[in-house]
C-alpha positions, 0 to 999 in steps of 0.5 A, spaced: 542 128 650 545 135 650 551 135 645 555 142 646 557 143 638 550 141 635 544 143 641 542 150 642 538 149 647 539 145 654 535 141 658 536 141 666 535 136 671 528 138 672 526 137 664 526 144 663 529 147 657 535 152 657 537 157 652 545 156 650 547 163 652 544 162 659 548 155 660 555 157 664 561 155 660 563 151 666 557 147 666 558 146 659 565 143 660 562 139 666 557 136 661 562 134 656 567 131 661 561 126 664 558 125 657 564 123 654 567 119 660 560 115 660 560 114 653 567 111 654 565 107 660 559 103 656 564 102 650 569 098 655 563 095 658 561 092 651 569 090 650 569 086 657 562 083 656 565 080 649 572 079 652 568 074 657 564 071 652 570 069 648 574 066 653 568 062 656 567 060 649 574 058 648 574 054 655 568 050 653 571 048 646 578 046 650 573 042 655 570 039 649 577 037 645 579 034 652 573 030 652 574 028 645 581 025 646 577 020 651 572 019 646 566 022 650 562 029 650 561 034 655 555 039 654 560 045 656 562 047 662 557 046 668 561 047 674 568 050 676 574 049 672 581 051 672 586 051 667 593 053 668 599 054 663 604 049 663 609 052 667 604 053 672 605 061 673 598 063 670 591 060 671 584 062 668 578 059 673 571 059 671 566 058 676 558 057 675 554 059 682 547 059 683 543 065 684 540 065 691 534 069 694 529 068 699 522 069 699 517 072 704 518 066 709 525 069 711 521 075 715 518 069 719 525 066 720 527 073 723 521 074 727 522 067 730 530 068 731 528 075 734 523 072 739 529 067 741 534 073 742 529 077 746 528 071 751 535 069 751 537 077 752 541 076 759 544 069 757 545 070 749 553 070 747 555 077 744 558 073 738 551 070 737 547 077 737 553 079 732 552 073 727 544 074 727 544 082 726 549 081 721 545 075 718 538 080 717 542 086 715 540 089 709 544 093 704 542 099 700 537 095 695 534 092 701 537 085 700 540 081 705 547 077 705 545 070 703 551 067 706 550 070 712 543 068 713 545 061 711 551 061 716 545 061 722 543 054 720 550 052 722 549 054 729 547 048 734 541 051 738 536 046 741 530 051 742 524 049 738 523 056 735 530 056 733 529 050 729 523 052 726 526 059 724 532 054 721 526 050 717 523 057 715 530 059 712 531 053 708 524 053 705 525 061 703 531 059 699 530 060 692 534 059 686 533 064 681 538 062 676 546 061 675 552 066 675 558 065 671 565 068 673 571 068 669 577 070 673 585 070 672 591 069 676 598 069 676 604 068 680 612 071 679 614 064 680 612 057 683 614 059 690 610 065 690 602 065 691 597 066 686 595 074 685 588 075 682 588 080 676 583 085 678 578 087 672 574 091 677 575 099 676 574 100 683 581 096 685 585 098 680 
């Protein structure tokens, strides 16, 4: 990486070297600003990772302590867990969720559902079309919303092709691991709702 104070030659986005005297002062200042911001962001990321590991470990230790009081053992936090302060004003939750994705059979389901909608076009309810379009819509990375796809299975539709499509969705669902979420909440008093303590920079 370019260091302003020690690097006499710069590298542009195309990988070409540029002599220091040809780099504009504003470009150098921008480089320094972004370089330092990213460095601090990485430090914050490491700190947040350590923070999460610490309090997950503390929660697991507490569950073990509670189990020991009843002369048994529990192999860590396996599912959802909520811990509250004695006054009930603060809480910490641990949520363990499966990471789900779909294999190529989702495309089969999409084709079958598309056939149904094409045939029902005159009679299909607008809300049904909206649900289907949302289910198969992909994000910038080309992924679909697992929850939106699974929502289709709740619809009670008797068409044989629709049923085959729902079977294809069930068969396409793959569990690729688990994700552990750690969240914190607080309330002003017992009559107030719990408010999440956001650790998302975009929400601060």
